[in-house]
N, C-alpha and C positions, 0 to 999 in steps of 0.2 A: 377315706380319704377320696375316695372313685368320684365322692358326691361335687367334692369341691375344685375336682379339675376344671371344669367348666368356668367355674372364674377366675380360676390364672391362668386360661388358654388365650384368653384378649390380652393378657397384660405380660406375656412370657418373656418378652424382650427386656423388659424392666427387672422379673426374674430373676434373670440370668445374667443381666448388666451389674445388676447391683452385688452381688456377692464377688463376681469376677473384678469389679473394680476396687474391695475392700482387698484384693489380692496384692494392690498394688503397696496396702500399707505392712502387709504382711510382710513383703520383700525387704520394704525399708527397716522394720524392725528386725527383723534378722541381719542385716546387711550393716547397721549402724554400730553395733557394738564392737563387731570385728574392725572397722575402720578407725574406731577408738583406740581399739587394741594395737592397731598398726602405727596412729600416731605415736602412742605413748612407748611401745617397745624399739620404732626407729626414729621418727621425730625428735622427741623429747630425748631418749635415752642419747640419741647422737648429735643433740642440739640442731638439727638441720632446720629450718625454718620455711623453704622451701617445700621441704617436703612436707610438712604440718599444713603450708597452706593448702598446697595441691590436693590432697587427702580431705582438707578442710572442705574446699569447694565441693569435692565428689559427694561431700557428707550434707552440704545445703541444698546440692540440686537433688540429691534422694529423698531429702526430708519436703522438698517442693512437690514432686511425683508423689508422695505420699499422702499431703496434704491434697492435692488436685482429686487423686485416687479417692482419698475418704469423702470429699464433697461428694464427689459422682456418685461413689456406695450409698452415700447416706440418703441423699435425691432418689435413686432408681428403687431403694429398700421403701422407702417412704409411699412412692409414687404405686407402687405394686401393693403394699398392704394396706394403704386406704383405700385404693379403688378395689381391690378384691373383696373388702370389707361392706365397701358402699353396697355393691353388686348382693353380695351376701345377703345385707340389710333389706335391701330391696324385694328379693326373693321372699325372704322371713315375713315380711307386710304384707305380701301378696299374697301367701300362704294363710297367713290370718284372715284374709280379708274373703278368703274362699269358706272358712270354716262355717258349719251349720251354727244354730244356735245350740244344738246338743255337744257340738265341739268346743264352743266358747266357754261352757259350762263347766269345763276340764279344766279350765286356765283361771286364776285371779285377774284382773286385769293390771294390777302392779306385777304379777308374776310375766306377762307378755311383756310390759313395757321394760322390765329390766333385762330380760331377753334380748329385745330388741336394741337396747342403749348399751347398756352396762357389758351383760355377756360377750356382745359384739365387739366390743371397745378391747377386751380382754385378748381377744381373739387376731384383732389389728395390733395390739402393744405386741405379741409372743410371737408373729410374722414378720411384723417390722426388726424386732431384736434377733429374729432367727436368719433373717436374711442379711443382716450385717455381721453376723458371727458365726454363718455358715462353714464357710472357708476362712474367716480370718482366725478364732481360735483353734481349730485343728490346724491348721496351716502354721500356726505360732506355736504351736507343740509340738507338730513335726519337726518342724526347720528348726527350734531353738536345740531339741533332743538331738539332731546331727549335728549340730554347731558343737554342741557340747561335747558330744562324743570324739568329734574330729579332735579339736582340742586337748581333752584329756578323758579318755574311756574311764581310769579306774575312778577319778574323782565323780565323773557323771554316774556312776552306780551309785551315789549318795540317792538321786530323784528317782529310782528304780523301787528304793525301799518307801519311799512316801507316797508315790502314786498310789499302789492298791489300796492303803490305808483312807487316802484321799476319797477313792471311788467305794469303799465301802462307805465312810461317813455321807458322800450324796445320796446314796442309796439310802440310806435309813433316813435322811433327811425326806427325799423326795416321795419315800413310802408313808410317812407320817403325815404330809402335806394335804395328798390328793383329797382324801375325805374330810380335810377341816377346811379347805377352800371350798367345796362341795356346801358344808352347812352353812359357810360366809355369805354363798349366793343365793341360798332360800334366805337367809335374814335379810337380805337386800329387798328380797321379793315380797316379805311381809312389811317391811320397812316402807314401802313405795305403795302398796296398797293402801297401808294407814292411812299413808300422807293423802292420797288420792280422791280417800273418801272422807277424809275430813276436808277437802279445799272445796270438794263438788257439793258437800253436804253442811259448809259453814252456816247458811241463814238457818236452817233447824240447830245445828248445835248453838248458836247465840239465842234464839228464840225460846228454849229450855234451859237454858243459863247452865251449858256442859262443856265451858270453857275448860274448867279445872281439869274433869274428869277425862276429857280428850289429849291433855296436856301431861297428865301422869299417865295415858295411855301410851303417848307416843315416848314418854319419856322410859317407860319401860322396854319398848319395841327398838328403840335408839339404843339403852344401854344394852340388851340382848346382842344387836348388832357389833357394838363396842367388843361385846366379850369376845364375841365369838371370831371378829378379824384380828384380836389383840391373839385369842387362841392360833389361829392360821399365820400370822406373823411372827411370831415365835420363833417360828420353823426358818424364815427369812432371817431373824434375828441371830439365831444360832449360826446359821451356814456362816456369814460373815464371820465372825471370829474365828472359828475353826479354821478357815481356809486362811485367815491372817497368820494366825499359830504356828500353821502347818510352813506358810513359806518364809516365817522369821525363823524357825528353829534349822529350815532347811539350809536357809542362807548362810546363818551363823556356823553351821558344819562344814559349808563349803570353805567358806573363809577359814577357819582353823584348819581344816586340813590342807587346804589349798596354800596357806601362809609355810605350814611345814615345807611341801614340795618345794615353794620360791626358794625357804633357807637351804635345802638340800640342792639347789640350783638345777632342778629338773623343770622349772618352769618360770614363764618372766610376768614381772606385775601386769604389763597391759593385758595378758591372756587372761589372769584370774579374775582381773575389773571385769573383763567380757564375759568369761565363765560365769559370774555371778550374775552378771544381766541377764544370761540367758536360762539362769536357774531361775529368776523373779517371772522371767516370760513365760517360761513352763509352769508356773504357779499360778500367775495370772490367768491363763488361757483355761486352765482348769478352773478356775474362779468363774470365767466367763462363761464356761460351759456349764457350772453348776446352778447359774444364775437364769442362763438357758431355761433350763431342765425344770430349775422350781417356778419357772413363770409359765412354763409348759403346762406343770401339774393344773396350775390353775386353769389355765386357758383350757384343759382338756375337759376341765370339769363345767365350763360353760359351753364347749362344745359338745357335751354329751345332753345340756338343756337345750339347746339350740336343734339339735336333732330329732330331741322328743318333740319339737313341734313340726319341725319338717316332716319325721316321719308318722305323723296324726293323719289317721285314715280318714278323709275326706265322707263323711256318711249321706252326704245329698251332692250328687253331680249329675252331669247330662250322660255317662255312662249307662248304655240299656236303653237309652229314649228312643225310640222308635220313628219318632215324628220330629226333628228339632228344627225343620225349619216352619212348623206350622204356628200360625199365631191365633191369638184370642183374639176373634171375630165379632161374636152374640154377646158372652156372658153369662152363660146357663152355666150353673151349677148342682152338683147332684152329690152325696153322700148314700154311698150304698155299704151299709154293715160295717162304717166306719169305726173301729177302737183305737186307743193308743195311749202308751206308756211310755215315761220318757227314759225308762229303763230299757234296754235291747233285753236283755234277759228276764222277760217275762215278770217285769215288774207291774206295781200296783195299776190297775187302769184309770188314766185318769177320764177318760172317753170312752163308752162303752158302746156298740152297737148303734151306732146314729145313722137314720135314713131320713132325708129328706131331698127337697129338689127345690132351687130356687130358679125360676125363668127369666129370660132375657128381661130386662125392663124392671122388674119386682122390687120391692122394697121388701127386704125380710127385718125383721126385728129379732133379736136375740135378748133374754131377761133371764134373770138367775141371781142365788145369791151367791156372796163373793167365795171364789173356790170350786164354782160347779162347773169350769172349763168350759167358760165362755171363749175367753181370750186364744184357749189352746184352738178352741175349735177353726175358729179363724186363720190361725197361724198355719194350717193344714193347706189352706185354697192356695197361696204363692207357696208353697215347698219350705216355710222356715221349718217346718218341722216335715217328717213322713208318718203315714199312719201305721200300726204295725199289724195293721187287719182290717179287709175291707178295701173298696177302693173311692177314692175323691175324683171328682170327673168334673172338666171345665168342656163346655160344648161338646159334651159325649164323649172326652178323651180324656183317659187317665193322666192326672197331671205329672206323673212320672215318665210321660212319653213327649213332655213337652222340652225343649232347654229352658235352663234356668232364667236367661236371659230374655227369652219370647214371652214365658208365662208371668215373668213379676213383670214384665214391661204392661203386661194387658190389667195388670192389677194396682190400684190404685189405693195404699193402706195409711190414716191416720192413727199412729199408735197410742195406746192408754197411756206411755210418759211421753210428751210433747217434745220432739229435740229440734231446736234449732241450731245452727253454725254460725261460727265468728264470720263477721262480713256483713254485709249491707241485705236488709231487707228483700231487694231486689235480686241479690244473689242467691237468697237462702229460697226465695218463690221459682229461681230457675232450675232448680232439682228435678221439679217436674216436666219442664221442659226447658233445654238448656238454650237453644235457637228460636223461642217463642218471644214474638214482638211484644215492645209493649203495651200493644191496645189489649192484647189475651192477656197478660199479667195484670192489671189494671180489670179485667172482665171476671176473671177470676176470683180475684179480690175482694170486688164487689160483690159475687155469689156469694161468697163466703162471710160477708158482712165483716170485711177489714178495710175495706179503702178508705171509708169512716175516718179511722184513728190513724192510718197511716199517712192520708195528705195532711193530719192536723199537725203533723211532726215537720219542723223546721226544714228538715231535709227528704222528706217524702219518702220515696222508694230508695232512696239514696241512704237513710239511714241506718248507721251501723249500730249492730244487735248484742254487741259486746258476745263476752262467751256464754254461749248455750242459752240467748236471749234474755239477759238478765235485766233489760233495760224496758220489757214490755211486761202484764199484768199475764195472770195466768191465762185467764179467756182471750185474751189477747194472742197471746201466743198458741193457742189451741185454732183459733179463726187462721191465721196464719199459716198451719199445718194443714189444716182443711184448706185453703187456697192453692198451698202448693201440691196435693194430689189432685184438686180440679182441674190445674194446668196440666196434668200428666195425660186430661183427657181418657180415663183408663174403660176398660168394658166390664170392670168389677169393680167397686168401690167400698171398701170396707173403713167404718168407722167405729173402732173400741172405745167407747165411753169416751167420744170426742168432744162433747158437748157439757160437760158435766160443770165447767166453770162458766157456760154461758147463761144468761140470763133466758127466761123463757119466750120472752118478746122474740130475742135475738134468734133465738133457735128456733124460734116459728118460723121466721124467714129464709133462716138457712134450709128450712126442710119445703118449703115454698120453692127454693130456687132447684132443690134438686128434682120436684113433680116437672120442672117445666125445662131446665137448659140440660137436665141429666134424663130425660124421662127413657132413654135407650140404654143405660145405663143398670147395669144390677147392683143394688144397693143393699149391704149386709148391716144392719145397726144393732152396735151392742150397745145397753144403755141401763141405767138404774131404775131410771123415771119412767114409769108407764106411760107417761104422757109424751116422752119421745119418741115411742115406736105404736102408739095405739092406730095411728092411720096406716100403718105397714099392712101389706098385700098377706103377709102369713107372718105371724110372731111365734118363736120356738120358747119353751120355758124350758130351761134346765136346770137338773137338781144332781148332784153328785157325778156330773158327767152323764148322765143321762137324759134324754128329751121325756119328759114327763106332762107336756102337752104343747099342741100345734094347732093354730088356727088364726082366723081374725081374731080383732080386739071382743067384739061381741059373742063370738062362738067360745073362747076363753073363759068370759064372765060366766057363761053358762054350765062350762064345762069342765073347768079346770079349777080345783079346789086351791092348787098354789099360789094360783095368777089370781083368786079372789083374794086371799089374804093379804099378797103385795098390794093390790087395787085397792082395797078397802083400809089398809093401815097408811098409805101413803096418801086418800085421799082424808082420812082424820085427821094427820100430820098439817096438813096444807091449811084444813080447818081451822087447827089450833093457833096456827100462825096467824091467820089473817084476823083472828078474834082479839 
């Protein structure tokens, strides 16, 4: 709970006022039965109307004070819980944003969404309920017990028999509830992941006519969640009838025993009426406490899941960086005996003993079969992952000695999967430079061969992209992503198969732009087509995480058998297509 203290502190007055104001309701609930007994015993019995009116006015005023206190208590409890969880959600989201790729791989997208929404909501609900019941339920329990014993100690002993039995029942219920709620939250994770995947890939689903399969898969996940929810809710369903049964049996026992006392002349009718109300209040307070504890059981399952994210160790940080203020100035890239594995514990190496240097302004091509490690290699440069062996250097400085912000600010990346965000084309391009004037935005788009199709739209650069850029083609999306990276004016530009959906003529124009407007920027280009990199200053040929060839296009055609196979197979295919 120490972790959550900082979220409570800014709203401490609300956390205090909420429960305190609820005490006014407790005071009223304790006083009203006693006032009613006075009306019955003294006013009604003696036919004293003025007495009845006088005590009645006191009851009305007490009820008004109760209402005002209840409203104030509910308001401050709501404010405290909502603000508390809003700040917690903000920090949880910030934590996820700090995750490295390795950290993100530990969780599914659906699981993180559930933790940021449903789990936080469960914490908010129990916090709000807890603040409203913190003093009210115990206060009502203690106050009603005191009043009951003051009225008739022997009759009050009945409740002391019931309370231990109810406490035992509540304990059993809570012990059963916690693991079931944990399972239920995991099922919500699974369902959210399935929904997210289906909606994101809806075009693929339709193109393969897999709607029925997805419906069946969703039905199975939905049914699984339903069964888990019902299994958990059985506990909640059981709790209320058990409490109600105990309350009714106790009330019946009190009325029977109290009736005999009245017949014997040792108790007044009004006192029995008030006593019965106090018994109901005692049992109601126990019911409220049980519901708070039951909700707390579910919230604790959510807190555990939230803590898992908050406690995740970020494996990429500025901690240990020796030159945090250093900027990337030239763009030289060097790999020295670099090896990499996705598993920290000496797993299978994806890259092994890589050595090469890219001088500032050079164009480096990387080519190789699918799964050879091309994308992983370039992700080590901006520290999306860290090498497990060797060093990656930028401007002769180990990338781990830069701050992540300065290092990544000096590197422009166009990822293999082109991602655009909701908003206009201009807003998407400004990810490269938020303060860039419109002239620079248009210049970057022209260099990426995107300005032509953008200006053809009715709204031009103000065209809304829709979610993920659904209203542009794959090639157009690639060019916008390249323009966004160019606007950043990076010292190192990485293109991960970023022109695969662009025709060869357009790709040639983009490469020409690289030679002119980006002559001082180091360009690292991953490509499937040799034609995309044959003019590079240096080409790396990767196979199973190792560099098996390095040199210019001409040198590799002479010396590298794997490069020759790729080149001639692609040339033969082009001939077949042209024929």
